[in-house]
N, C-alpha and C positions, 0 to 999 in steps of 0.2 A: 483557643487552646483546647485540646481534646482530653478526654479522661481515659485512664487505664485502670485495670483491676489490681489491687494490692495482693501480692502472693501470701502475705501473712494473715490478713483479716478478711480479704475478699471484698472490701469496700472500694468504691471508685475514688480515685485520687487524680489530681491534675497531672498532666504528663511532665511538666517542668519540675515537680517536686523531687528532691533527692531522697527523702525518707517519708514514710507514711505518717501523716499527722495524727492518726488514730491509734496505731499500734507501735510505731517507731521503727518498723522494718525498713532497712535500706533498699530502695528501689533500684533495680538495674536499668541502665539506659538501653532502650530498644532502638533498633535502626528504624528510621522513619519509613513509613509505607509509601508506596508510589503515590504521588500527588494526584489529585483529581484532574489537574490540568493535563498531565501526561496521558491519563486515561481518555480524556476528551480528545486530545490530539490524535491518539491512536484510532479512536472510533471515527473521527472525521476523515483520517487518511483511508481507512478501510472503506468507508462509504463512498469516498471520491473514486477510489479504484473500482469499486463495484459498479458505480454509475457509468464510468468510462467504458468498462467492459460491456455493459448492457447496451450502451449506445453503439459501440463498435459492432456488436452482434446484430442489432436491429437494422442499422442503417449502413453497414459496411464501412470500409475504410475511406481514406481520402480518394478523390477521383484520380484515375491513372493519367499520366501524361499522354498527350495526343498520339505520340509515336507508338505507344503500345496498343492502341485501338485499331491502327491501320493493318491491313493485310497486304503484304508485299512491299516493294520499295516505294518511296515517296514519288518518284518520277513516272509512275505508271508502268514500269517495266521497260522503258525505252533503252536503258543501258544494260539490260539483262542479256547475256550472251547465251545462245542456245546451241548446243553441240549438234552438228549434222548427224543424221542417222548413219550407222555403219553400212558400208556398201558390201553387197554380196559378190563374191568372185565366182 
């Protein structure tokens, strides 16, 4: 259990107390701060994304499929139709 500061006397009081045991001032309930677990999860996510981006930048993306590396049709151009040159009259 954590401690909070009493607004009446400035002493540290347990967070669960409804009134200050030293001066009797009613303590208002404060919204709980973000837990350390959430902060750790956010940090881990950010580091994972940064590592992934670094690896992508250094080593490139996944290998391309074989079809993208070829130049021209796969059959060596056997089915390619070439238009005849225009005849002069």
